[in-house]
C-alpha positions as CSV (number, residue, x, y, z in Angstrom):
1,M,6.2,42.7,-37.4
2,I,6.4,43.4,-33.7
3,F,3.1,41.6,-33.1
4,I,4.4,38.5,-35.0
5,R,7.7,38.5,-33.2
6,L,5.8,38.7,-29.9
7,L,3.7,35.7,-30.9
8,F,6.9,33.7,-31.8
9,F,8.4,34.8,-28.4
10,F,5.4,33.6,-26.4
11,A,5.2,30.4,-28.4
12,F,8.9,29.8,-27.6
13,I,8.4,30.4,-23.9
14,M,5.4,28.1,-23.8
15,A,7.3,25.4,-25.6
16,V,10.2,25.6,-23.1
17,S,7.8,25.6,-20.1
18,T,5.9,22.6,-21.5
19,S,9.2,20.8,-22.2
20,S,10.4,21.6,-18.7
21,L,7.2,20.3,-17.1
22,A,7.4,17.1,-19.1
23,Q,10.9,16.6,-17.9
24,I,9.9,17.2,-14.3
25,D,7.0,14.8,-14.6
26,K,9.4,12.0,-15.5
27,Y,10.5,12.1,-11.9
28,R,8.5,11.7,-8.7
29,N,9.1,11.1,-5.0
30,Q,8.3,7.7,-3.5
31,F,8.0,6.9,0.2
32,V,9.6,4.0,2.0
33,W,7.0,1.6,3.3
34,S,9.3,-1.2,4.4
35,L,9.4,-1.4,8.2
36,D,13.0,-2.7,8.0
37,S,14.1,0.1,5.7
38,A,14.4,0.0,1.9
39,V,17.6,-1.6,0.7
40,V,19.3,0.2,-2.2
41,Y,21.6,-1.9,-4.4
42,A,24.4,-0.8,-6.7
43,K,22.8,-2.7,-9.6
44,P,19.2,-4.0,-10.3
45,D,20.3,-7.4,-8.8
46,M,19.8,-8.6,-5.2
47,E,23.3,-10.3,-5.4
48,S,25.0,-6.9,-6.1
49,K,26.5,-4.6,-3.4
50,I,24.2,-2.9,-0.9
51,K,25.0,0.8,-1.2
52,F,22.8,2.1,1.6
53,K,19.4,1.8,3.3
54,V,16.6,4.3,3.6
55,R,14.5,4.2,6.7
56,Y,10.7,3.9,6.9
57,G,8.8,7.1,6.1
58,N,11.6,8.8,4.2
59,Q,11.4,9.9,0.5
60,V,13.4,8.9,-2.4
61,R,13.4,10.3,-5.9
62,Q,12.3,7.9,-8.6
63,L,14.5,8.2,-11.7
64,E,13.5,5.2,-13.8
65,V,11.3,2.1,-13.6
66,L,13.1,-0.8,-15.2
67,D,11.4,-3.6,-17.1
68,S,13.3,-6.3,-15.3
69,L,11.5,-8.0,-12.3
70,T,13.0,-9.0,-9.0
71,T,12.9,-12.7,-8.1
72,A,11.7,-12.2,-4.5
73,P,8.3,-10.8,-3.6
74,A,7.8,-8.8,-0.4
75,F,6.0,-11.6,1.4
76,E,6.7,-15.2,2.2
77,I,5.2,-18.0,0.2
78,D,3.7,-21.1,1.7
79,D,5.5,-24.3,0.6
80,S,2.2,-25.8,-0.6
81,F,1.3,-22.7,-2.7
82,Q,0.8,-23.4,-6.4
83,G,0.3,-20.5,-8.8
84,A,1.7,-17.3,-10.2
85,T,3.3,-14.8,-7.7
86,P,3.5,-11.1,-8.4
87,S,7.1,-9.9,-8.6
88,A,8.3,-6.4,-7.9
89,R,10.1,-4.2,-10.4
90,W,13.4,-2.5,-10.0
91,I,13.3,1.2,-9.6
92,K,16.4,3.5,-10.0
93,V,16.2,6.1,-7.2
94,E,18.2,9.0,-5.8
95,Y,18.5,9.8,-2.1
96,K,20.8,12.5,-0.7
97,S,22.6,12.7,-4.1
98,E,23.3,8.9,-4.0
99,K,21.8,6.7,-6.7
100,G,21.0,3.0,-6.7
101,Y,18.3,0.4,-7.3
102,V,15.4,-0.6,-5.0
103,K,12.6,-3.1,-5.3
104,S,9.2,-1.4,-5.9
105,D,7.5,-3.5,-3.2
106,Q,9.4,-1.4,-0.6
107,L,8.1,1.9,-1.9
108,G,4.7,3.7,-2.4
109,V,3.5,6.9,-3.9
110,L,1.4,7.6,-0.8
111,P,3.0,8.7,2.5
112,P,3.1,5.7,5.0
113,F,1.2,5.3,8.3
114,Y,2.2,7.6,11.2
115,R,4.1,6.0,13.9
116,T,2.5,6.3,17.4
117,D,3.4,5.2,20.9
118,Y,1.4,2.0,20.2
119,G,2.9,1.2,16.9
120,V,1.1,2.9,14.0
121,E,-2.1,4.8,13.4
122,S,-5.3,2.9,12.4
123,T,-6.1,2.5,8.7
124,E,-9.3,4.5,9.1
125,E,-7.3,7.4,10.6
126,Y,-4.8,7.1,7.9
127,F,-7.3,7.4,5.1
128,K,-9.0,10.2,6.9
129,R,-5.7,12.1,7.1
130,I,-4.7,11.4,3.5
131,F,-8.0,11.6,1.6
132,R,-10.5,13.2,4.1
133,K,-13.6,11.5,5.5
134,I,-16.7,12.4,3.4
135,D,-19.6,10.4,4.9
136,E,-20.4,7.6,7.4
137,V,-23.6,5.5,7.6
138,E,-24.5,3.0,10.3
139,K,-27.3,0.5,9.9
140,K,-28.6,-2.9,11.1
141,V,-29.1,-5.7,8.6
142,P,-30.9,-9.0,9.1
143,V,-28.8,-12.2,9.0
144,N,-30.4,-15.6,8.6
145,I,-28.6,-18.5,10.4
146,N,-30.4,-21.9,10.4
147,G,-33.7,-20.3,10.0
148,K,-33.2,-17.7,12.8
149,I,-33.0,-14.0,12.1
150,F,-30.3,-12.0,13.8
151,E,-29.2,-8.4,13.4
152,A,-25.7,-7.5,12.3
153,S,-24.3,-4.0,12.5
154,V,-22.8,-2.5,9.3
155,D,-20.7,0.7,9.4
156,S,-19.8,2.2,6.0
157,I,-17.3,5.0,5.6
158,Q,-16.6,7.0,2.4
159,F,-13.3,8.7,2.0
160,G,-12.0,10.9,-0.8
161,N,-10.5,9.3,-4.0
162,G,-13.3,6.7,-4.2
163,I,-12.1,4.8,-1.1
164,Y,-14.6,2.9,1.1
165,K,-14.4,1.0,4.3
166,T,-17.1,-1.4,5.5
167,E,-17.3,-3.0,8.9
168,R,-19.8,-5.9,9.6
169,W,-20.1,-6.8,13.3
170,F,-21.9,-10.1,14.3
171,D,-21.6,-12.8,16.9
172,G,-18.3,-11.5,18.4
173,C,-16.6,-11.1,15.0
174,V,-16.0,-8.2,12.6
175,D,-15.3,-8.3,8.9
176,Y,-13.2,-5.4,7.6
177,E,-13.2,-4.5,3.9
178,Y,-11.6,-1.7,2.0
179,K,-12.0,-0.6,-1.6
180,V,-9.1,1.5,-2.9
181,V,-8.4,3.0,-6.3
182,G,-5.5,4.7,-8.0
183,L,-2.9,2.4,-6.4
184,D,-0.6,-0.3,-7.8
185,F,-0.4,-3.8,-6.4
186,Y,2.3,-3.3,-3.9
187,Q,0.9,-0.1,-2.6
188,A,-2.4,-1.8,-2.0
189,L,-0.6,-4.8,-0.4
190,N,1.3,-2.6,1.9
191,I,-1.8,-0.9,3.1
192,A,-3.6,-4.3,3.5
193,Y,-0.6,-5.5,5.5
194,M,-0.7,-2.5,7.9
195,T,-4.5,-2.9,8.1
196,S,-4.3,-6.5,9.2
197,Y,-1.7,-5.3,11.8
198,T,-3.5,-2.3,13.2
199,E,-7.1,-3.6,13.2
200,S,-6.3,-7.0,14.8
201,M,-6.2,-5.1,18.2
202,V,-2.8,-6.4,19.0
203,N,-0.8,-3.4,17.8
204,T,2.3,-3.7,20.0
205,G,5.9,-2.8,19.7
206,P,8.4,-0.3,21.1
207,P,7.3,3.4,21.1
208,G,7.7,5.0,17.7
209,K,8.7,1.9,15.8
210,P,6.1,-0.7,14.8
211,D,7.9,-4.1,15.0
212,I,6.0,-7.0,13.5
213,K,8.8,-9.4,12.6
214,R,10.1,-9.3,16.2
215,H,7.0,-11.2,17.3
216,G,7.4,-13.8,14.5
217,Y,4.3,-12.7,12.5
218,G,4.0,-11.6,8.9
219,I,2.1,-12.1,5.8
220,R,2.5,-15.4,3.9
221,L,0.8,-16.0,0.5
222,M,-1.3,-19.1,1.0
223,S,-3.4,-19.4,-2.2
224,K,-4.6,-17.6,-5.3
225,E,-8.1,-18.0,-6.8
226,G,-8.6,-16.1,-10.0
227,N,-7.8,-12.5,-9.1
228,I,-7.9,-13.0,-5.3
229,Y,-4.7,-13.5,-3.2
230,Y,-5.2,-15.1,0.2
231,F,-2.7,-14.6,3.0
232,D,-2.4,-15.8,6.5
233,G,-2.9,-12.9,8.9
234,A,-0.5,-10.8,10.8
235,F,-1.1,-11.3,14.5
236,S,-4.7,-12.6,15.1
237,A,-6.3,-11.2,12.0
238,Q,-7.7,-14.0,9.8
239,E,-8.1,-14.7,6.2
240,V,-6.3,-11.6,4.8
241,Y,-7.1,-11.2,1.2
242,L,-6.4,-8.8,-1.7
243,K,-8.7,-8.8,-4.7
244,Q,-7.5,-7.1,-7.8
245,I,-10.2,-5.4,-9.8
246,D,-7.9,-3.9,-12.4
247,E,-4.4,-2.4,-12.4
248,T,-5.4,0.5,-10.1
249,E,-8.4,-0.8,-8.1
250,Y,-8.3,-3.3,-5.3
251,I,-10.5,-4.7,-2.5
252,F,-8.7,-6.0,0.6
253,G,-9.9,-7.1,4.1
254,H,-9.9,-9.7,6.8
255,Y,-12.0,-10.7,9.8
256,Y,-11.2,-10.7,13.5
257,C,-13.0,-12.6,16.3
258,V,-12.7,-11.5,19.9
């Protein structure tokens, strides 16, 4: 009888522990990626009262993801654009015991870029810090232009979590391309946005606070072809694009010419 009671006791403890873990897993922390702070509303409606703002880099606790979508995406849309635009979802959050609703395009499950005296860290340094650099390969590849063969430099970097970076240097221009997995659309878009900012070699702004909008630059959605979104570039980066492979896998990049 004692043995049977012990079995029931341990089964009860395991059930409580499992239930507690399941309850905890319903919640998770999200980081603020919006450079202008995340705006927290009283209701899941941009016309409702603004309760407070949470600054870039701080964490909020996600309580619930609502089915309702916001009407305004994180980026501007060109007047000539025709096509479906992704909309952010409302997320109920808690910050310092205060609760409210924020657009998912302002948050991310990954910590954001570090601020530096020059603005923010490079995307390569960011992935190295978050996911660890695993391997790097440099090589020369032939390029045929009008019957003439030239050499282009290709630098491939592998990070953890299945993330890759490829740089192709040729004729004064460089193509940047990243493949990322395990992220949602707006997390990938936020990283693509920061990438086009940091790797355009015009990373300016007051110390400790990257300020893109002060210079009148941003990302504007220009066109959509199939599963590829094309944006105009932040600063001098050109042809910023985000290609959606599936719900958690993306390729993004741009090119820059000196």
